[in-house]
C-alpha positions as CSV (number, residue, x, y, z in Angstrom):
1,M,0.1,0.0,0.0
2,T,1.0,3.6,-0.6
3,Q,2.0,5.4,2.6
4,D,0.5,9.0,2.7
5,T,2.7,11.9,3.7
6,I,0.8,14.4,5.9
7,L,2.2,17.8,6.5
8,A,0.1,19.6,9.3
9,N,-0.1,22.8,11.2
10,A,1.3,24.9,8.4
11,K,0.4,28.2,6.9
12,L,-0.8,26.9,3.5
13,V,0.1,29.4,0.7
14,L,-2.9,28.8,-1.6
15,P,-3.4,30.7,-4.9
16,T,-5.1,33.6,-3.4
17,E,-4.9,33.3,0.4
18,V,-2.8,31.9,3.4
19,V,-4.8,29.5,5.7
20,T,-3.6,27.3,8.5
21,G,-4.2,23.6,7.6
22,H,-2.6,20.3,6.4
23,V,-2.0,18.6,3.1
24,V,-1.9,15.0,2.3
25,L,0.7,13.6,-0.3
26,R,0.0,10.4,-2.1
27,D,1.6,8.9,-5.2
28,G,3.4,12.0,-6.1
29,L,0.2,14.2,-5.9
30,I,-1.7,16.3,-3.5
31,S,-4.6,14.2,-2.5
32,E,-6.2,16.2,0.2
33,I,-6.2,19.7,1.8
34,G,-7.8,20.6,5.1
35,T,-7.8,23.5,7.6
36,G,-7.1,23.8,11.2
37,T,-4.2,23.4,13.5
38,S,-4.6,19.8,14.4
39,V,-1.8,17.3,13.7
40,P,-3.1,13.8,12.9
41,A,-1.3,10.7,14.1
42,G,1.7,10.1,11.9
43,A,1.8,13.6,10.5
44,L,4.7,16.0,10.3
45,D,4.1,19.0,12.5
46,C,5.1,22.1,10.5
47,E,4.9,24.2,13.8
48,G,3.1,27.0,12.0
49,D,5.7,27.4,9.2
50,F,4.7,28.4,5.7
51,L,4.0,25.6,3.1
52,A,4.2,26.9,-0.5
53,P,4.2,25.2,-3.8
54,G,7.7,24.2,-5.0
55,L,9.4,27.1,-6.7
56,I,9.5,27.3,-10.5
57,E,12.6,28.9,-11.9
58,L,12.4,30.1,-15.6
59,H,15.8,31.5,-16.1
60,T,19.1,30.8,-14.1
61,D,22.6,30.9,-15.2
62,N,23.6,28.8,-12.3
63,L,24.6,25.8,-14.2
64,E,27.0,27.7,-16.3
65,R,28.7,28.7,-12.9
66,H,29.1,25.1,-12.0
67,I,30.7,23.9,-15.4
68,S,33.0,26.8,-15.2
69,P,33.6,27.8,-11.6
70,R,36.5,30.1,-12.5
71,P,37.3,31.8,-15.8
72,K,38.8,29.4,-18.3
73,V,38.5,26.6,-15.6
74,P,36.2,23.8,-17.0
75,W,34.6,21.3,-14.6
76,P,33.2,17.7,-15.5
77,H,29.7,18.3,-16.6
78,G,28.1,15.3,-14.7
79,P,29.2,16.4,-11.3
80,A,28.4,19.9,-12.2
81,I,24.8,19.1,-13.1
82,L,24.3,17.1,-10.0
83,A,25.7,19.8,-7.7
84,H,23.6,22.5,-9.5
85,D,20.4,20.1,-9.1
86,R,21.0,19.8,-5.4
87,E,21.8,23.4,-4.8
88,L,18.5,24.4,-6.4
89,A,16.5,21.8,-4.4
90,G,18.0,23.2,-1.2
91,T,16.7,26.6,-2.0
92,G,13.1,25.3,-2.6
93,I,13.2,25.2,-6.4
94,T,11.5,22.1,-7.7
95,T,11.2,23.0,-11.4
96,V,13.9,24.8,-13.3
97,F,14.5,25.8,-16.9
98,D,18.2,25.6,-17.2
99,A,19.5,28.5,-19.3
100,M,22.1,27.5,-21.9
101,R,23.5,29.9,-24.6
102,V,23.3,28.8,-28.1
103,G,25.1,31.0,-30.6
104,S,28.9,31.4,-30.4
105,I,31.8,33.4,-31.5
106,P,34.6,30.8,-32.1
107,S,37.3,33.4,-33.3
108,G,39.1,36.4,-31.7
109,K,40.3,37.4,-28.3
110,G,36.8,37.7,-26.8
111,R,35.7,34.4,-28.3
112,Y,33.3,31.9,-26.6
113,L,32.6,28.3,-27.9
114,K,29.5,26.3,-28.1
115,Y,28.5,23.9,-25.2
116,A,24.7,23.7,-25.1
117,R,24.1,20.5,-27.2
118,E,26.6,18.5,-25.3
119,L,25.5,19.8,-21.9
120,S,21.8,19.2,-22.5
121,S,22.4,15.7,-23.7
122,E,24.2,14.8,-20.4
123,M,21.5,16.5,-18.5
124,L,18.9,14.4,-20.2
125,A,20.9,11.4,-19.6
126,L,21.1,12.0,-15.9
127,R,17.3,12.6,-15.8
128,A,16.7,9.3,-17.6
129,Q,18.8,7.5,-14.9
130,G,16.5,9.0,-12.2
131,V,19.4,10.7,-10.3
132,L,18.1,14.3,-10.4
133,K,16.1,15.5,-7.4
134,I,14.0,18.1,-9.3
135,S,12.3,18.6,-12.6
136,H,14.5,20.0,-15.4
137,F,13.7,21.7,-18.6
138,L,15.8,23.6,-21.2
139,H,15.9,27.3,-21.8
140,L,17.8,28.1,-25.0
141,R,19.3,31.6,-24.8
142,A,19.5,32.3,-28.5
143,E,22.4,34.8,-28.9
144,I,21.4,37.0,-31.9
145,C,24.9,38.8,-32.1
146,S,26.9,35.6,-32.8
147,E,28.3,33.6,-35.7
148,T,26.8,30.1,-35.2
149,L,23.2,30.5,-33.9
150,T,21.4,28.7,-36.7
151,D,23.6,25.7,-36.8
152,E,23.4,25.3,-33.0
153,L,19.6,25.7,-32.7
154,A,19.4,23.1,-35.5
155,E,21.0,20.5,-33.2
156,F,18.1,20.4,-30.9
157,T,14.6,18.5,-31.5
158,P,11.2,18.5,-30.0
159,D,12.2,15.6,-27.7
160,D,14.8,17.7,-25.9
161,R,12.5,19.3,-23.3
162,V,13.1,22.8,-24.6
163,G,10.5,24.8,-22.8
164,I,11.8,28.4,-23.6
165,V,13.7,30.1,-26.4
166,S,14.8,33.5,-25.6
167,L,15.9,36.3,-28.0
168,M,19.2,37.6,-26.5
169,D,20.9,40.6,-28.2
170,H,23.9,41.8,-26.5
171,T,25.2,44.2,-29.3
172,P,26.9,47.1,-27.7
173,G,25.0,50.3,-27.5
174,Q,21.5,49.0,-26.8
175,R,19.4,46.9,-24.4
176,Q,21.4,45.7,-21.4
177,F,24.6,47.3,-22.8
178,R,23.2,50.8,-23.6
179,D,26.0,52.2,-21.4
180,I,29.2,51.2,-23.3
181,D,31.3,52.0,-20.1
182,K,29.4,49.4,-18.0
183,M,29.8,46.9,-20.7
184,K,33.5,47.7,-20.9
185,A,34.1,47.2,-17.2
186,Y,32.3,43.9,-17.4
187,V,33.9,42.4,-20.6
188,M,37.4,43.6,-20.1
189,G,37.4,42.3,-16.5
190,K,36.0,38.9,-17.7
191,N,38.1,38.4,-20.7
192,N,41.2,40.3,-19.7
193,L,41.1,42.6,-22.7
194,T,43.2,45.8,-23.4
195,E,41.6,49.0,-24.5
196,D,42.3,48.3,-28.1
197,E,41.1,44.8,-27.9
198,F,37.8,45.9,-26.3
199,A,37.3,48.5,-29.2
200,A,37.9,45.7,-31.7
201,H,35.6,43.5,-29.9
202,V,32.8,46.0,-29.9
203,E,33.3,46.7,-33.7
204,K,33.1,43.0,-34.4
205,L,29.8,42.5,-32.5
206,Q,28.3,45.6,-34.2
207,D,29.3,44.2,-37.6
208,L,27.8,40.8,-36.6
209,Q,24.5,42.5,-35.8
210,D,24.5,44.3,-39.1
211,R,25.2,41.2,-41.1
212,L,23.3,38.5,-39.3
213,G,21.0,40.2,-36.7
214,A,17.7,40.1,-38.7
215,K,18.5,36.6,-40.1
216,H,19.2,35.3,-36.6
217,E,16.3,36.8,-35.0
218,A,14.0,35.3,-37.5
219,A,15.5,31.9,-37.2
220,A,15.2,31.8,-33.4
221,V,11.5,32.7,-33.7
222,A,11.0,29.9,-36.2
223,E,13.0,27.4,-34.1
224,A,11.0,28.1,-30.9
225,G,7.9,27.2,-32.9
226,R,9.5,24.0,-34.2
227,L,10.6,22.9,-30.8
228,G,7.2,23.7,-29.3
229,A,8.9,26.2,-26.8
230,V,7.6,29.4,-25.3
231,L,9.2,32.5,-26.9
232,A,10.8,35.1,-24.5
233,S,12.4,38.5,-25.2
234,H,15.4,39.8,-23.1
235,D,16.2,43.2,-22.0
236,D,13.6,45.1,-24.0
237,T,14.3,48.9,-23.5
238,T,12.1,50.7,-25.8
239,S,8.3,50.4,-26.6
240,D,9.2,49.7,-30.3
241,Q,11.3,46.7,-29.2
242,V,8.3,45.5,-27.1
243,T,6.2,45.8,-30.1
244,T,8.6,43.8,-32.2
245,S,8.5,41.3,-29.4
246,A,4.7,41.1,-29.5
247,R,4.7,40.6,-33.3
248,H,7.1,37.6,-33.0
249,G,4.7,36.1,-30.4
250,V,6.8,36.6,-27.3
251,A,4.8,35.5,-24.2
252,V,7.3,36.6,-21.4
253,A,9.7,39.5,-21.2
254,E,12.9,38.9,-19.2
255,F,14.2,41.8,-17.4
256,P,12.9,44.8,-19.2
257,T,15.3,47.7,-18.5
258,T,13.0,50.6,-18.5
259,V,9.5,51.5,-17.1
260,E,8.5,52.5,-20.7
261,A,9.2,48.8,-21.8
262,A,7.5,47.3,-18.8
263,E,4.4,49.5,-19.5
264,M,4.2,48.5,-23.1
265,C,4.6,44.7,-22.1
266,R,1.5,45.2,-19.9
267,D,-0.3,46.8,-22.8
268,K,0.7,43.7,-25.1
269,D,-0.2,41.2,-22.5
270,I,3.3,40.0,-22.1
271,A,4.3,38.7,-18.8
272,I,7.0,40.6,-17.1
273,I,9.9,38.8,-15.4
274,M,12.5,40.6,-13.2
275,G,15.5,39.4,-11.4
276,A,15.2,38.4,-7.7
277,P,18.7,39.7,-7.1
278,N,17.7,43.0,-8.3
279,L,14.9,43.1,-5.8
280,V,16.9,41.9,-2.9
281,R,19.7,44.3,-3.6
282,G,17.3,47.2,-4.1
283,G,18.4,47.9,-7.6
284,S,20.0,46.6,-11.0
285,H,23.8,46.0,-11.0
286,S,23.7,47.2,-14.7
287,G,22.0,50.5,-13.9
288,N,18.6,49.6,-15.3
289,V,15.2,50.0,-13.7
290,A,14.8,48.6,-10.1
291,A,12.5,45.6,-9.7
292,K,11.1,47.2,-6.6
293,D,9.9,50.2,-8.7
294,L,8.1,48.0,-11.2
295,A,6.5,46.0,-8.4
296,K,5.2,49.2,-6.9
297,R,3.7,50.2,-10.3
298,D,2.1,46.7,-10.7
299,L,4.4,45.9,-13.5
300,L,6.1,42.8,-12.2
301,D,4.6,39.2,-12.7
302,I,7.4,36.7,-12.2
303,L,10.7,36.6,-10.4
304,S,13.8,34.8,-11.7
305,S,16.8,34.0,-9.5
306,D,19.1,34.7,-12.5
307,Y,22.4,34.1,-10.9
308,V,21.6,33.6,-7.2
309,P,19.3,30.5,-6.6
310,A,18.7,31.4,-2.9
311,A,17.3,34.7,-3.9
312,L,14.1,33.3,-5.4
313,L,12.3,32.4,-2.2
314,M,13.8,35.4,-0.4
315,S,12.5,37.9,-3.0
316,A,9.1,36.3,-3.2
317,V,8.6,36.7,0.6
318,Q,10.0,40.3,0.3
319,L,7.3,40.9,-2.5
320,G,4.7,39.5,-0.3
321,N,5.6,41.6,2.6
322,M,5.8,44.7,0.4
323,W,2.4,44.0,-1.1
324,G,0.8,43.0,2.2
325,D,-0.2,39.8,0.4
326,M,1.9,36.7,0.8
327,A,0.0,34.6,-1.6
328,R,0.5,37.2,-4.4
329,G,4.2,37.3,-3.7
330,I,4.7,33.6,-3.7
331,A,2.6,33.4,-6.9
332,T,5.4,35.3,-8.7
333,V,7.6,32.2,-8.2
334,T,5.0,29.4,-8.5
335,R,1.6,29.8,-10.1
336,T,2.3,32.6,-12.4
337,P,5.5,31.1,-14.0
338,A,3.8,27.7,-14.4
339,K,1.0,29.4,-16.3
340,S,3.3,31.4,-18.5
341,V,4.9,28.2,-19.8
342,G,1.9,26.0,-20.0
343,L,2.8,23.7,-17.0
344,E,-0.8,23.0,-15.7
345,D,0.2,20.2,-13.3
346,R,2.2,22.2,-10.7
347,G,2.5,25.8,-9.3
348,A,-0.3,25.7,-6.7
349,I,-1.4,23.8,-3.7
350,A,-4.5,22.2,-5.0
351,V,-5.9,18.7,-5.2
352,G,-4.4,16.7,-8.1
353,K,-1.3,18.9,-8.6
354,R,2.1,17.7,-8.3
355,A,3.2,17.3,-4.7
356,D,6.1,19.8,-5.1
357,L,6.3,21.9,-1.9
358,V,8.6,23.8,0.1
359,R,8.2,24.4,3.9
360,F,9.9,27.7,4.9
361,A,10.1,30.2,7.8
362,Q,10.7,33.9,7.7
363,M,13.9,35.2,9.1
364,D,15.3,38.8,9.4
365,G,13.2,39.8,6.5
366,G,14.2,36.9,4.3
367,A,13.3,33.3,4.3
368,V,14.8,29.8,5.0
369,A,13.6,26.6,3.3
370,R,13.4,23.9,5.9
371,E,12.0,21.0,3.8
372,V,11.6,20.6,0.0
373,Y,9.4,17.8,-1.6
374,S,9.4,16.9,-5.3
375,L,6.7,14.6,-6.4
376,G,6.1,13.8,-2.8
377,R,9.6,12.7,-2.1
378,Q,11.6,14.8,0.4
379,V,14.7,16.1,-1.6
380,A,16.0,18.7,0.9
């Protein structure tokens, strides 16, 4: 017989409210929800902690950090994937769309090489072996300003669990890198370039955009359709850019850099993703619009941990406190991202949904994940 897991005396973060009660987990699903503070025999007493759906992360570069822990220092992919998987589980993330760059520049001092096809194959192999603790999908970051985008995208098939394709354009002088000086500090430090080498790098990127930008953008849009993936934009800055995104069929806008772009996203019914580190730190490290300012204007729908996995739960709780509505804050990392990518089986504490859950407590304005369940199995 299947043994039920009962989590009781918890503040249940339901889709629109928080109530004290219990949930019963059976065969990987939520089978029952009840209210009250009672702790049935054999149940785990959550002692009044919050119990929320497992967090859903749509864009994280964390795996890249594990496969290259230091500049020009590669790490074996298998152990890197396992370490990344367990790190995310420990922060309450139970579904992740692992961001992998497609589109490379294999020549020149500021070069970067392809890796996504090999890494994703290793990820899928580990998933097939049943050794991953949480649910993994692929997020292909299609680098428009590159030399090899179309060839790299063609290596993926609809069987590869590609959930998102995002249009990434890091051409100097626009979007994230409107401020060339900020780009200069970042790129020169990362790639150890001289002033002359940086100037040559900028010229090369701008030439790539002139020659291949339109072709690559059209190809990425078409490939998202072929792969059955949701299309995302990245770093939209102007209303015109958002209008173009809408014309392409973009469903989610990652990190719009201005209020103007965010307002146009709302007008075009494009979900707005902002970075959790931006919210936690109180502003953008790139000098773009602050997530908290968009939240105050009701222009923030989804949070992404981006480069700090632990920031996802922390920022959602911060939003819940800011808005005076914890259910609404938690929805930015559960129900809303699930809906935006068509995952109807998770993202809410409701009967029949996946038993993906995180028990957490608030601490010093943040939050700590105490227990994490994926398909009813405790993974952290």
